C-alpha positions in Angstrom: -8.2 3.3 -39.4 -8.0 -0.3 -38.2 -9.4 -1.1 -34.8 -7.0 -2.3 -32.1 -6.6 -6.0 -31.8 -7.9 -6.3 -28.2 -7.7 -10.1 -28.2 -4.2 -10.1 -29.5 -3.1 -7.5 -26.8 -4.8 -9.5 -24.1 -3.1 -12.7 -25.2 0.3 -10.9 -25.4 -0.1 -9.5 -21.8 -1.2 -12.9 -20.5 1.9 -14.6 -22.0 4.2 -11.9 -20.8 2.8 -12.1 -17.3 2.6 -15.8 -17.0 5.8 -16.7 -18.9 4.3 -19.3 -21.2 1.6 -19.8 -23.8 0.3 -22.8 -21.9 -0.2 -20.8 -18.7 -1.7 -17.9 -20.6 -4.2 -20.2 -22.3 -5.3 -21.6 -19.0 -5.7 -18.2 -17.5 -7.7 -16.9 -20.5 -9.8 -20.1 -21.0 -8.5 -20.5 -24.5 -6.5 -23.2 -26.3 -2.7 -22.8 -26.6 -3.1 -22.6 -30.4 -5.6 -19.8 -30.1 -3.3 -17.7 -27.9 -0.4 -18.3 -30.2 -2.3 -17.4 -33.3 -3.6 -14.2 -31.6 -0.1 -13.0 -30.7 1.3 -13.9 -34.1 -1.6 -12.0 -35.8 -0.9 -8.9 -33.6 2.8 -9.1 -34.3 2.1 -9.2 -38.1 -0.2 -6.2 -37.9 2.4 -4.2 -36.0 5.3 -5.4 -38.0 7.4 -6.1 -34.9 8.3 -9.1 -32.7 6.7 -9.0 -29.2 7.8 -12.4 -27.9 10.8 -14.6 -28.6 9.9 -18.2 -28.7 12.0 -21.3 -28.3 11.2 -24.9 -27.6 11.5 -24.3 -23.9 11.4 -20.6 -23.2 9.3 -17.6 -24.1 10.9 -14.2 -23.5 9.7 -10.6 -24.1 11.5 -8.7 -26.9 12.8 -5.2 -26.4 9.9 -3.9 -28.4 7.5 -6.0 -26.4 8.9 -4.8 -23.1 8.5 -1.2 -24.2 4.9 -1.7 -25.0 3.9 -4.0 -22.1 2.8 -1.3 -19.6 0.6 0.3 -22.2 -0.8 -3.1 -23.2 -1.6 -3.9 -19.6 -3.4 -0.6 -19.2 -5.4 -1.2 -22.5 -6.5 -4.6 -21.4 -7.3 -3.5 -17.9 -9.4 -0.6 -19.3 -11.3 -2.9 -21.6 -11.9 -5.5 -18.8 -13.0 -2.8 -16.4 -15.5 -1.4 -18.9 -17.0 -4.8 -19.5 -17.2 -5.6 -15.8 -18.6 -2.2 -15.0 -21.4 -2.7 -17.5 -22.1 -6.1 -15.9 -21.4 -5.2 -12.3 -24.8 -3.8 -11.3 -26.6 -6.9 -12.6 -24.4 -9.6 -11.1 -23.2 -10.6 -7.6 -19.7 -9.3 -6.9 -17.1 -11.9 -7.9 -13.6 -12.3 -9.1 -10.1 -11.3 -8.1 -8.8 -8.0 -6.5 -5.1 -7.2 -6.0 -4.6 -5.0 -2.9 -1.2 -3.5 -1.8 -0.5 -2.1 1.6 2.4 -1.1 3.9 3.7 -4.1 5.9 2.8 -3.0 9.5 -0.5 -1.4 8.5 -1.6 -4.5 6.7 -0.7 -6.8 9.6 -2.1 -4.6 12.4 -5.2 -3.2 10.7 -6.4 -4.8 7.5 -7.5 -8.2 8.7 -10.9 -7.4 10.2 -12.1 -5.0 7.4 -11.1 -7.6 4.7 -12.8 -10.4 6.7 -16.0 -8.3 6.9 -15.9 -7.6 3.1 -15.3 -11.3 2.2 -18.1 -12.3 4.5 -20.5 -10.0 2.5 -19.1 -11.0 -0.9 -17.9 -14.7 -0.7 -17.2 -14.9 -4.5 -14.5 -12.2 -4.4 -10.9 -13.3 -4.1 -8.4 -10.8 -2.6 -4.7 -11.0 -3.1 -2.9 -8.9 -0.5 0.6 -7.7 -1.2 2.3 -6.3 1.9 5.5 -4.3 1.4 7.0 -1.0 2.6 8.5 -0.4 -0.9 6.7 2.0 -3.1 5.0 -0.1 -5.9 3.8 0.8 -9.4 0.1 -0.1 -9.4 -0.2 0.1 -13.2 2.9 -1.9 -14.1 2.2 -4.5 -11.4 -1.5 -4.9 -12.1 -2.6 -3.8 -8.6 -6.2 -2.7 -8.3 -6.0 -0.7 -5.0 -3.0 0.5 -3.1 -3.0 1.8 0.5 -0.2 4.3 1.1 0.9 6.3 4.1 3.2 9.0 2.7 3.0 12.3 0.8 1.6 11.7 -2.7 3.9 12.6 -5.6 2.3 14.0 -8.7 1.1 11.1 -10.8 -1.8 9.9 -12.9 -3.0 7.6 -10.2 -6.5 8.3 -8.7 -6.3 9.0 -5.0 -8.8 9.0 -2.2 -7.6 10.4 1.2 -9.0 8.3 3.9 -7.9 10.0 7.1 -5.0 11.5 8.9 -2.8 8.9 10.7 -2.1 9.6 14.4 1.5 9.4 15.5 3.2 10.0 18.9 6.6 10.2 20.5 6.6 7.1 22.7 8.7 5.9 25.7 8.3 3.3 28.4 7.5 4.5 32.0 10.7 2.8 33.1 12.8 4.8 30.6 11.2 8.1 31.7 11.8 7.2 35.3 15.5 6.6 34.7 16.2 9.4 32.2 13.5 12.0 32.9 10.6 13.2 30.9 11.4 15.6 28.0 9.5 18.8 28.4 10.6 20.4 25.1 11.6 18.7 21.8 15.1 20.1 22.1 15.4 18.0 25.3 15.4 15.0 23.0 19.0 15.8 22.1 20.0 14.3 25.4 18.0 11.1 24.9 18.4 7.8 23.0 16.2 8.1 19.9 15.1 5.1 17.8 14.9 6.2 14.1 12.0 5.2 11.9 11.8 6.0 8.2 11.8 4.5 4.7 14.1 6.8 2.7 17.1 7.7 4.8 18.9 6.7 7.9 18.3 9.8 10.0 14.9 11.4 9.3 14.6 14.8 11.1 11.7 15.1 13.6 9.8 18.4 13.2 7.6 19.7 16.0 5.2 22.7 16.1 3.4 24.4 18.9 1.5 27.7 18.6 3.9 29.2 16.1 7.0 27.7 17.7 9.0 25.2 15.7 11.7 22.7 16.7 13.7 20.1 14.7 15.6 17.2 16.2 17.8 14.7 14.4 17.7 11.1 15.8 21.2 9.8 16.5 20.6 6.2 17.5 21.0 3.6 18.9 18.9 2.0 16.1 17.4 2.9 12.8 14.9 0.8 10.9 12.6 1.1 7.9 9.8 -0.7 9.7 8.2 0.4 12.9 7.3 -3.0 14.4 10.9 -3.7 15.4 11.0 -0.4 17.3 8.0 -1.3 19.6 9.7 -4.0 21.8 12.8 -1.7 22.0 10.7 1.1 23.3 8.9 -1.2 25.7 12.3 -2.5 27.0 13.4 1.0 27.7 16.1 1.2 25.0 15.0 4.6 23.8 12.2 7.0 22.5 10.6 6.6 19.1 8.1 8.4 17.0 5.6 5.8 15.7 2.2 5.7 14.2 -0.3 4.9 17.0 -1.7 1.8 15.1 1.8 0.2 15.4 1.9 0.4 19.1 -1.9 0.3 19.8 -1.8 -2.6 22.3 1.2 -1.2 24.2 -0.4 2.3 24.4 -3.6 0.8 25.8 -1.8 -1.4 28.3 0.5 1.3 29.5 3.7 -0.4 28.4 4.5 2.8 26.5 3.2 6.3 27.0 3.0 9.4 24.7 5.3 12.3 25.5 5.4 15.9 24.3 1.7 15.7 23.6 1.3 19.5 23.5 3.5 19.5 20.4 2.3 18.5 16.9 4.2 16.3 14.5 4.0 16.4 10.7 0.6 15.0 9.7 0.7 11.9 7.6 -2.4 10.6 5.8 -3.7 7.2 4.6 -4.4 7.3 0.9 -6.2 4.8 -1.3 -4.7 4.8 -4.8 -6.0 3.1 -8.0 -4.9 3.1 -11.7 -5.9 6.1 -13.8 -8.9 4.6 -15.6 -12.2 5.6 -13.8 -13.8 2.4 -15.2 -13.3 -0.2 -12.5 -15.0 -3.5 -11.9 -17.9 -3.3 -9.4 -16.0 -5.5 -6.9 -13.1 -3.0 -6.9 -15.4 -0.1 -6.4 -17.1 -1.9 -3.6 -13.9 -2.7 -1.8 -12.6 0.8 -2.3 -15.7 2.2 -0.6 -15.6 -0.4 2.1 -11.9 0.4 3.0 -12.6 4.2 3.0 -15.4 3.7 5.5 -13.9 1.1 7.8 -10.3 2.3 8.0 -11.0 5.8 9.3 -11.3 4.7 12.9 -8.0 2.7 12.7 -6.1 5.8 11.6 -6.9 7.6 14.9 -4.8 5.0 16.6 -4.8 3.9 20.2 -3.7 7.4 21.4 -7.3 8.6 21.0 -8.5 5.8 23.2 -5.7 6.3 25.6 -6.5 10.0 26.0 -10.3 9.4 26.1 -9.8 7.2 29.2 -8.1 10.1 30.9 -4.7 8.5 31.0 -2.7 10.9 28.7 
């Protein structure tokens, strides 16, 4: 059985991802002619066309598109194996692609990443912030932070910590409209909806065997929590938000938690990586660093708020 043409696959992936033989050659440190010959050799051995070439444009064929994800995974595994073998003998260096939810990345990730880069100045981290669910394998992402239930998949997952969340309102709002004593009291209040998948996500509460469900009815729904914070501060309504989003407002007293004797569904922060357990040393190091440093952030400001005796 013939061995896989790893060089040909690596060149194919580089051309497909960069959009040109010239860019792929620069990324791989090869000549344009070498990259072209490697892809042509691979196509000949497979008996299919992977890339359509013209004088100006390179496009992926239907067959090439169908093989691209597997090719990326093959190249990534070979690269990871090589770097894993070298990693313990060399200083950490090279690129890492890290994806994270928008608000969590903005509010929390800066200090941990700064500390890591201070320890490993030859590492380069590309941070991709989005609330959309990404595909780490297809998008070439080394590590993905996700706050949501995990669907069955081949991705490797490390659960970092539970993410604290609270029902929040401003003192002025509660003075005008009263303090809800039971979740069902929320039916008479203005609720700001927060969720990624549907307009009205039900709120489920539990307390010592008792359960209650409330459906937010407005006046605003958003798929990102940051927009809800100034609305809650201004007294527009009540919102359920992760504590890290409203950390400053909780500590300052601009918003306060309510219904604290009831528990909300517990979300967790997970760190995902592609299925290959062979990862470059720099990726393993960042993974361990994030697991260690992000745990305190997940407790949110509510823990600090209560610890000061103000909740």
